[in-house]
MILOMAR-240252 format. One line per field, with one value per residue (C-alpha): z, x, y; residue in one letter; residue number from 1. Coordinates in nm, 4 decimals, padded with zeros to 6 digits. Each point is the difference from the previous one (the first is absolute). Layout:
<recs>
c3 <- [Z,...]
c1 <- [X,...]
c2 <- [Y,...]
residuo <- [a,...]
num <- [NUM,...]
</recs>
This chain:
<recs>
c3 <- [-01.3296,00.1752,-00.0910,-00.1164,00.1278,00.3611,00.2815,00.3707,00.3026,00.3708,00.2447,00.3700,00.2610,-00.2643,-00.1978,-00.3413,-00.2122,-00.3653,-00.2401,-00.1772,-00.3097,00.0571,-00.2788,00.1261,00.1651,00.0160,00.2712,00.2967,00.0247,-00.3616,-00.2007,-00.2813,00.2381,00.0200,-00.3772,-00.0782,00.2525,-00.1633,-00.3375,00.1503,00.1460,-00.3000,-00.1002,00.3191,-00.1666,-00.2871,00.2436,00.2046,-00.3112,-00.1317,00.2930,-00.0622,00.3319,00.0465,00.1630,00.0873,00.0506,00.1776,00.0270,00.1826,00.1258,-00.2026,00.0601,-00.1483,-00.0183,-00.0261,00.0179,00.2266,00.0410,00.2963,-00.0226,-00.3271,00.0429,-00.3645,00.0385,00.3027,-00.1893,-00.2924,00.2389,00.1603,-00.3412,-00.1020,00.3222,-00.0599,-00.3502,00.1417,00.2691,-00.2578,-00.2286,00.2908,00.1108,-00.3526,-00.0137,00.3343,00.1832,00.3177,00.0740,00.3520,00.1737,00.3179,-00.1940,-00.2104,00.1226,-00.1112,00.0502,-00.0836,-00.0471,00.0481,00.1476,00.3720,-00.0624,-00.2264,00.2025,00.1268,-00.3574,-00.0447,00.3533,-00.0560,-00.3342,-00.0017,-00.2623,00.0170,-00.1812,00.0748,00.3257,00.1071,00.0901,-00.0542,00.2292,-00.0267,00.1574,00.1578,-00.1356,-00.2425,-00.0814,-00.3609,-00.0627,00.3410,-00.0139,00.2321,-00.1767,00.1992,-00.1044,-00.0322,-00.1472,00.2884,00.0439,00.3725,00.0976,-00.2534,00.1378,00.3571,-00.0922,-00.1806,00.2909,00.2581,-00.1728,-00.1137,00.3546,00.1242,-00.2326,00.0655,00.3757,-00.0562,-00.2243,00.2588,00.2625,-00.2051,-00.1665,00.2054,-00.1436,-00.3625,-00.2442,-00.1675,-00.3284,00.1648,00.1993,-00.3180,-00.1709,00.2874,00.0096,-00.3741,00.0170,00.2955,00.0146,-00.3211,-00.2127,00.1879,-00.0436,-00.3743,-00.0696,-00.2190,00.1237,-00.3333,00.0453,00.1913,00.2279,-00.2507,00.0564,00.3523,00.2493,00.1973,00.3182,-00.1346,-00.0826,00.3078,00.1747,-00.3048,00.0038,00.3705,-00.0886,-00.2563,00.2425,00.2691,-00.2490,-00.0929,00.3676,00.0658,-00.3035,00.0743,00.3809,00.0107,00.3231,-00.0040,00.0706,-00.3294,-00.3013,-00.2368,-00.3385,-00.0356,00.0944,-00.2716,-00.2496,00.0923,-00.0534,-00.3309,00.1298,-00.1562,00.2393,-00.0023,-00.2074,-00.2711,-00.0072,-00.0940,-00.2593,-00.1384,-00.0492,-00.1741,-00.2387,-00.0748,-00.0920,-00.2099,-00.1890,-00.0760,-00.1114,-00.2277,-00.1598,-00.0356,00.2370,00.2620,-00.0026,-00.2806,00.2328,00.1500,-00.3367,00.0268,00.3079,-00.1615,-00.3046,-00.1790,-00.0031,-00.3518,-00.0136,-00.2280,-00.1596,-00.0423,00.3219,00.1313,00.2347,-00.2846,-00.0004,00.3734,00.0636,00.2327,00.1100,00.0198,00.3618,00.0375,00.1857,00.3357,00.2055,00.3334,00.1079,00.2988,-00.2113,-00.3589,00.0291,00.1068,-00.2958,-00.2270,-00.3011,00.1796,00.2194,-00.2825,-00.2330,00.2772,00.1149,-00.3540,-00.1251,00.2962,-00.0781,-00.1589,-00.3794,-00.0351,00.2332,-00.1810,-00.3233,00.1786,-00.2334,00.2331,00.3228,00.1892,-00.1289,00.0974,00.3494,00.0540,-00.1156,00.1927,00.3269,-00.0429,-00.0652,00.3050,00.2129,-00.0867,00.0840,00.3352,00.1285,-00.1970]
c1 <- [-03.3812,00.3255,00.1820,-00.2814,-00.3383,00.1103,-00.1574,00.0566,-00.1734,00.0606,-00.2174,-00.0185,-00.2509,-00.2375,00.0087,00.1659,00.1158,-00.0886,00.1983,00.2926,00.1789,00.3443,00.2236,00.3321,00.1415,-00.1080,-00.1815,00.2279,00.1115,-00.0854,00.1962,00.0735,00.0923,00.3782,00.0282,-00.1990,00.2040,00.3239,-00.1306,-00.1104,00.3419,00.2011,00.0925,00.2080,00.2528,00.0477,00.0545,00.2596,00.1816,00.0292,00.2337,00.2128,-00.0975,-00.0509,-00.3263,-00.2209,-00.3771,-00.2237,-00.3666,00.0110,00.3542,00.2714,00.3751,00.2617,00.3677,00.2809,00.3770,00.1892,00.3584,00.1457,-00.0465,-00.1954,-00.3292,-00.1054,-00.1752,-00.1943,-00.1064,-00.1134,-00.1970,-00.1690,-00.0938,-00.1419,-00.2024,-00.1429,-00.1105,-00.1552,-00.1836,-00.1269,-00.1309,-00.1699,-00.1718,-00.1282,-00.1367,-00.1848,00.2736,00.1879,00.3665,00.0087,00.2910,-00.0468,00.0760,00.2793,00.3352,00.3617,00.2683,00.3636,00.1946,00.3759,00.2838,00.0527,00.3393,-00.1548,-00.3135,00.1415,00.0049,-00.3766,-00.1396,-00.1252,-00.1727,-00.3638,-00.2652,-00.2139,-00.3260,-00.2447,00.1833,-00.0505,00.3261,00.0271,00.2744,00.1778,-00.1531,00.2196,-00.2322,-00.2930,-00.2636,-00.0101,-00.2950,00.0483,00.3805,00.1978,00.2952,00.2760,00.2635,00.2768,-00.2117,00.0924,-00.3674,00.0661,-00.3221,-00.2012,00.1375,-00.0761,-00.3597,-00.0487,00.1527,-00.2154,-00.3344,00.0842,00.0844,-00.3177,-00.2152,00.2066,-00.0550,-00.3743,00.0030,00.2055,-00.2681,-00.2640,00.2297,-00.1393,-00.3458,00.1179,00.0797,00.3404,-00.1580,-00.1947,00.3024,00.2080,-00.2626,00.0093,00.3797,00.0251,-00.2688,00.1406,00.3707,00.1468,-00.1799,00.1838,00.3360,-00.0627,-00.1586,00.2334,00.2942,00.1766,00.0187,00.3240,-00.0109,00.1696,00.3728,-00.0177,00.2510,-00.1300,00.0332,-00.2550,-00.2593,00.0697,-00.3174,-00.2109,00.1468,-00.0847,-00.3613,-00.0100,00.1631,-00.2534,-00.2860,00.1263,00.0160,-00.3535,-00.1355,00.1733,-00.0076,00.3752,00.1828,00.2772,00.2839,-00.0601,00.2032,-00.2187,00.1583,-00.1630,-00.3342,00.0289,00.0978,-00.3004,-00.2282,00.1738,00.0583,00.2991,00.2100,-00.0697,00.3021,-00.0833,-00.3647,00.1101,00.2461,-00.2811,-00.2141,00.2830,00.0615,-00.3693,-00.0159,00.3138,-00.1513,-00.3126,00.2111,00.2190,-00.3121,-00.1752,-00.2862,00.0988,-00.0668,00.1931,00.2083,00.1516,00.1577,00.2075,00.1725,00.1521,00.2244,00.0601,00.3632,00.1458,00.3574,00.2534,00.0822,-00.1908,00.0010,-00.1848,-00.1888,-00.1390,-00.3354,-00.0261,-00.2030,00.2421,-00.0457,00.2525,00.1026,00.0382,00.2880,-00.0942,00.1577,-00.1729,00.0149,-00.2320,-00.2973,00.1168,00.0270,-00.3668,-00.1259,-00.2220,00.2235,00.2940,-00.1717,-00.2145,00.2974,00.2185,-00.2566,-00.1140,00.3508,00.0637,-00.2981,00.0617,-00.0008,-00.2935,-00.2203,00.0025,-00.1754,-00.3091,-00.2997,-00.2526,-00.0230,-00.1385,00.2769,00.2644,-00.1469,-00.0080,00.3592,00.1241,-00.1581,00.1496,00.3416,-00.0226,-00.1329,00.3096,00.2239,-00.1678,-00.0498,00.2183]
c2 <- [00.8673,-00.0902,00.3219,00.2276,00.1169,-00.0479,00.2020,00.0428,00.1478,00.0540,-00.1933,00.0899,-00.1137,-00.1260,00.3249,00.0122,00.2896,00.0314,-00.2188,00.1663,-00.1236,-00.1552,00.1237,-00.1326,-00.3126,-00.3627,-00.1993,-00.0699,-00.3614,-00.0742,-00.2561,00.2440,00.2821,-00.0625,-00.0503,00.3133,00.1983,-00.1170,00.1165,00.3302,00.0832,-00.1259,00.3605,00.0144,-00.2288,00.2432,00.2870,-00.1888,-00.1273,00.3545,00.0742,-00.3081,-00.1581,-00.3729,-00.1021,-00.2931,00.0011,-00.2472,00.1084,00.3364,-00.0577,00.1776,-00.0165,00.2316,-00.0963,00.2562,-00.0718,00.2393,00.1096,00.1824,00.3803,-00.0321,00.1837,-00.0123,-00.3349,00.1217,00.3119,-00.2157,-00.2214,00.3016,00.1398,-00.3372,-00.0255,00.3464,-00.1042,-00.3181,00.1961,00.2492,-00.2765,-00.1743,00.3220,00.0564,-00.3553,-00.0139,-00.1904,00.0872,-00.0627,-00.1442,00.1702,-00.2041,-00.3180,00.1507,-00.1321,00.0255,-00.2622,00.0729,-00.3231,00.0199,-00.2086,00.0552,00.1630,00.2632,00.0760,00.3299,00.1357,-00.0373,00.0254,00.3550,-00.0607,00.1149,00.0720,00.3148,00.0675,00.2813,00.0777,-00.3611,-00.1737,-00.3748,-00.1268,-00.3306,-00.3071,-00.2649,-00.2705,-00.0080,-00.2608,-00.1132,-00.2335,-00.1571,-00.0164,00.2275,00.1618,00.1716,00.2511,-00.2609,-00.2833,-00.2272,-00.0985,-00.0410,00.1766,-00.2009,-00.3259,00.1089,00.0785,-00.3316,-00.1915,00.1759,-00.0505,-00.3559,-00.1090,00.1697,-00.2094,-00.3110,00.0285,00.0264,-00.3076,-00.1901,00.0677,-00.1824,-00.2545,-00.2890,00.0656,00.0021,-00.2741,00.0123,00.1096,00.2835,00.1138,00.0093,00.2148,00.2503,00.0077,00.0602,00.2699,00.1945,-00.0865,-00.1437,00.2585,00.2745,-00.1695,-00.0305,00.3393,00.2075,-00.2073,00.0489,00.3789,00.0390,-00.3060,-00.2301,00.0275,00.1409,-00.1431,-00.2979,00.2051,00.2502,-00.2662,-00.2120,00.1167,-00.0919,-00.3499,-00.0213,00.0799,-00.2798,-00.2439,00.0869,-00.0396,-00.3466,-00.0986,00.1237,-00.1831,-00.3317,00.0356,-00.0470,00.0882,00.2584,-00.2467,-00.1844,00.1124,00.2046,-00.0836,-00.3448,00.1570,00.2664,-00.2690,-00.2153,00.3000,00.0860,00.3546,00.1708,00.2125,00.3730,00.1026,-00.2544,00.1097,00.3521,-00.1340,-00.2171,00.3109,00.1877,-00.2885,-00.0385,00.3697,-00.0454,-00.2938,00.2020,00.2959,-00.2125,-00.1487,00.3396,-00.0790,00.2578,00.3769,00.1668,00.2165,-00.3165,-00.0789,00.3178,-00.1420,-00.3084,-00.0471,-00.3320,-00.1059,00.0050,-00.1379,00.1680,-00.3348,-00.3234,-00.1974,-00.3009,00.2316,00.2109,-00.1737,-00.0600,00.3145,00.1759,00.3610,00.2803,00.0666,00.3783,00.1571,00.1469,00.2769,-00.0541,-00.3628,00.0445,00.1104,-00.0431,-00.3769,-00.0090,00.2024,-00.2083,00.0711,-00.1641,-00.2564,-00.1363,-00.0543,-00.1418,-00.2569,-00.0824,-00.0727,-00.2306,-00.2215,-00.3416,00.0302,-00.2394,00.2063,00.3353,-00.1110,-00.1381,00.0069,00.1639,00.1968,-00.2989,-00.2262,00.2558,00.0434,-00.3753,-00.0534,00.3034,-00.1108,-00.3473,00.1564,00.2270,-00.2849,-00.2030,00.2959,00.0554,-00.3520,-00.2401]
residuo <- [x,x,x,x,x,x,x,x,x,x,x,x,x,x,x,x,x,x,x,x,x,x,x,x,x,x,x,x,x,x,x,x,x,x,x,x,x,x,x,x,x,x,x,x,x,x,x,x,x,x,x,x,x,x,x,x,x,x,x,x,x,x,x,x,x,x,x,x,x,x,x,x,x,x,x,x,x,x,x,x,x,x,x,x,x,x,x,x,x,x,x,x,x,x,x,x,x,x,x,x,x,x,x,x,x,x,x,x,x,x,x,x,x,x,x,x,x,x,x,x,x,x,x,x,x,x,x,x,x,x,x,x,x,x,x,x,x,x,x,x,x,x,x,x,x,x,x,x,x,x,x,x,x,x,x,x,x,x,x,x,x,x,x,x,x,x,x,x,x,x,x,x,x,x,x,x,x,x,x,x,x,x,x,x,x,x,x,x,x,x,x,x,x,x,x,x,x,x,x,x,x,x,x,x,x,x,x,x,x,x,x,x,x,x,x,x,x,x,x,x,x,x,x,x,x,x,x,x,x,x,x,x,x,x,x,x,x,x,x,x,x,x,x,x,x,x,x,x,x,x,x,x,x,x,x,x,x,x,x,x,x,x,x,x,x,x,x,x,x,x,x,x,x,x,x,x,x,x,x,x,x,x,x,x,x,x,x,x,x,x,x,x,x,x,x,x,x,x,x,x,x,x,x,x,x,x,x,x,x,x,x,x,x,x,x,x,x,x,x,x,x,x,x,x,x,x,x,x,x,x,x,x,x,x,x,x,x,x]
num <- [1,2,3,4,5,6,7,8,9,10,11,12,13,14,15,16,17,18,19,20,21,22,23,24,25,26,27,28,29,30,31,32,33,34,35,36,37,38,39,40,41,42,43,44,45,46,47,48,49,50,51,52,53,54,55,56,57,58,59,60,61,62,63,64,65,66,67,68,69,70,71,72,73,74,75,76,77,78,79,80,81,82,83,84,85,86,87,88,89,90,91,92,93,94,95,96,97,98,99,100,101,102,103,104,105,106,107,108,109,110,111,112,113,114,115,116,117,118,119,120,121,122,123,124,125,126,127,128,129,130,131,132,133,134,135,136,137,138,139,140,141,142,143,144,145,146,147,148,149,150,151,152,153,154,155,156,157,158,159,160,161,162,163,164,165,166,167,168,169,170,171,172,173,174,175,176,177,178,179,180,181,182,183,184,185,186,187,188,189,190,191,192,193,194,195,196,197,198,199,200,201,202,203,204,205,206,207,208,209,210,211,212,213,214,215,216,217,218,219,220,221,222,223,224,225,226,227,228,229,230,231,232,233,234,235,236,237,238,239,240,241,242,243,244,245,246,247,248,249,250,251,252,253,254,255,256,257,258,259,260,261,262,263,264,265,266,267,268,269,270,271,272,273,274,275,276,277,278,279,280,281,282,283,284,285,286,287,288,289,290,291,292,293,294,295,296,297,298,299,300,301,302,303,304,305,306,307,308,309,310,311,312,313,314,315,316,317,318,319,320,321,322,323,324,325,326,327,328,329,330,331,332,333,334,335,336,337,338]
</recs>
């Protein structure tokens, strides 16, 4: 009865139309809805792969990735052809490509921006121009991967909630205040903090650290002239830059032990020495060579291997995720406060 023999009608001012059979779709808000939708649109993957284009899908959100070179229009033409095939398939299967929510972001170093500033994609006389920033599952990406805009947005909304909590702090117990701060402030500092924030210069994440410092002062009712480091240590709060490194290393551990999504395994390579060394069984990873230090050193393939190889040898072979998390936090706590 969940997927078959469903009917619907229109009701207005107490008057209803006759019931009509529902041949397509699933009830809105249903638990199985997202899973069934993913199964329904699975042929899209075959279409996109046929054009040799990398992609990523999450529910009804699909991303296409195409490498570009200056004055090379072949990739854009391939992308336009692929989009036309996607649009055609969607039309034939009772789906609509939402042009208003279709965005294009061209990522390039600042020195090479002038080579790609005029790149556009055209489909059915509809021109998709470049966006300076795009939202990707709540994370704001910019054309140089500086994440400046994303950090500004996090800082603004985190301080907004923190000010509201500060207004009622005197009516809250410490435990209740901590719950509110974690729900409205810390959660925003931690959300997707491994995607590009790990490895950023301290100057870029300075405002995020200011948010955490202010949250610690509100929670503990500490005045501004007191040094914040002992307060963070007493709360067992890792600094912002170590929280993002913690997330990267946790993802790395899961990838090494095959409990992460399969595509993550393609981003790391175990280190195999050319001759027998003492480090052969230490579980090191190959650190890839990078061309662009500003963004390349923050890529997961590089950052994961770099951080992983710098861990103490007795920390990497932890027997479980919980054991690894516990040892890693202790290690980072010592680095930050001892």
